N, C-alpha and C positions, 0 to 999 in steps of 0.2 A: 350984618345979619346972619350970614352962614356961621360966623365964629360963635355967636350966641347959641345957635342950634348945636354946635359941636360940644360946647361946654355943658349944655343942658343934657345931651345924650351921655357924655362922659360921667356926669354926676349921677345920672339915672343908673348907668351900668355899675358904677362903684357902690351905689346905695343898694342895688339889688344883690351884688356879690356879698355885701356885709350881712344882708338878711339871710342869704343862703348859708353862710358860715354859721350863723346863730341857729338855724334850723337843723343843720347837720350835727351841731354840737362842738364845732371847733372853737377853741378858746384862744385868746391872744397869748403870745409868748410872755411868760413871766420868769425873769431870771431868778435863780436860787441865790439867796443871800449868802455871802462868804462866811458870815459869822455863825452859821448854823450847819456844821459839818455833818450832822446826822441826816440832813435832807440831800446831801450831795451823794451821788452814786458813782463809784469809780468805774472807769471803762474796763471791760473785760478784754484781755488779749487772747487771741486764739492759741498762740503758742508761747510758752514762757521763754523760749530761746530767741525771740525776735527783738531782743534789746538792741542789737547792732544792725545797722542797715548796710548792706553790701551785696556784692555778687556772690552767688554760691559757686564754689569750685566744681567744675564739671569735667575737667580734663582727666582722662583715665591714663593708665600706663601706655596703652596702645596709641592713644592720641598724642601723648608726649613724645613717644618714639618716632611717630610719623612726622611730627613737626621738626624734631631735631634732624632726622634723616633728610627731610626736604630742605632744611636750612643749610645743612653742611654739604650735602652732595649737590643738590640743585639740578639745573638742566645741563650742566657741563658733561654729564654722563653720556648724553646723546651726541656731543660734538667731538669729544676728545679721544674716543677709542682709535679712530683711524690715524690721528696725529701721534698717539703714543706708539702704535704699531709701526708707523713709518719711521719714527725717531729711534726706536730701540732696535729694530731690525729683525727681531725674532719674537715668536709667540711666547716663549718661556720668559724672556726678559720683560715683555710687556705685562705678563702676569705678576712678576716680581714688583714692577712699578705700581700696578693696581693694588696689590696686597699692602705694600708700604704706604700708599696713599690712604687706603682703608684704615690702617692702624693710626695714622695721623688724624683722620677724621674721627675715629673712635675716641682718641685722647681729647680732642676738642669737645666732643659730646659729653664726655665725663666732666670736663671743666665746667661746662654750662650747667650740668646737673648739680655739681657741687656748689656753684655760685647761687643757683636757685634755691638750694637747701639752706645756705648760709644767710643770704639777703632775702628776706621775705617781703619785698616791695614789688609792686607791679611796675612794668616798664622795661624789663629785660636789660639790654645793654645800657640804656639810659640810667636806670636805677643802679646798676653795678658801678658805672663810672661816677655817678653822683655821690655814692657812698665812699668810693675809693679816692677820687681826685677832686671832687667839688663840683659845684653847679656850672662853672664856666666851661670846663672841658666836657661835661655832660651835654651842655647846650651845643657846643661845637660838633660833638659826635652826632647828635641828633640832626643838626642842620646838614652835615655832610651826608648822612644817611638819606635824608629826604630830598636833597637837591642833586646828589651825584649818584650814590650807590643804587637806590631803588630805580630811578629812571634808566640807568645803564643796564641793570639786571632785566628790567622789562624789555628793553630793546634787544638784548641778547636772546632772551626766550622767544621773542617774536621773530627774530631773524632765524633762529634754529628751526622753529616751526615752519617758517616760510620755505626754507631750503628743503625740509623733508616733505612738505606738501606739494612743492613744484617738481621735485625730482622724478616722480612717475611720468610726467609729461615730457621729460627730456632724458630718456634712459641712456643715450649714447654720449651725452656731454653734460657739462654743468648748466644749471638753469641760468637764464639771463639775470643780471644784477637788477635791472629795472623791475622785472616781475617779482623778484624776491623782496625788494625794498617796498614795492607797492603793497604786496600782501602783508608784510610786516607792519606797515603804516596802518592798514585797515584793521589788523589785529589790535594794535595799540589804541586806536581811536574807539573801538567797540568796547 
C-alpha cells in the first residue's frame, strides 16, 4: 500500500514539473541536424591563443637564480665553515677554498642553464638524462634521487637545524645527540 502512494506522489510531482516547464516556456532539447550547417553555431573562444593546453611559464630570472643557488649551495653552507677553517688553518686559505668552491658552483649553474635552454622538456635531470642516455638510465637516476638522495638531504637539513636550534641551550658544550636526533625526527615528521 505505501508503495502505491509513493508511485502516485512521484507521478504527480513529475506531472506538475512538466506543467510548470510548459508554463515557463521551456522547450525540450532538440539536437541540430548535422546536415544543416547553417543552423550550427560555432563556439567562440575567449582568446585565440588558447589552442594549446599547458602550464604558463611563471618563473622569472630572480626565481630561477634562487632555485639554482638553493640547489647548488644547499644547507651545507651552515655546516661546513667551521670544518673548512679547521682544515685549512688560516682565514685566508679558507677564503681561497670558498672562492674556488663558488667558481665550481657557478660552472655547475651555467651547465644547468645551458641544458635548460637546449632541452626544452620538463623534468630537469630526468629529462636531460632521458634525452642523452635513454629511458633506463633516466629511471635509475630518478629512483636513486627519490629513494636515496632526497631523504638523505632532508635528514642533513633537519640535523643541521636541530644542532643550531639546541646550541643556545648548551653554550659550553655540544648538544646531546639524543636531543638533536629527536628534534630532527620531529622536523622530518612535520
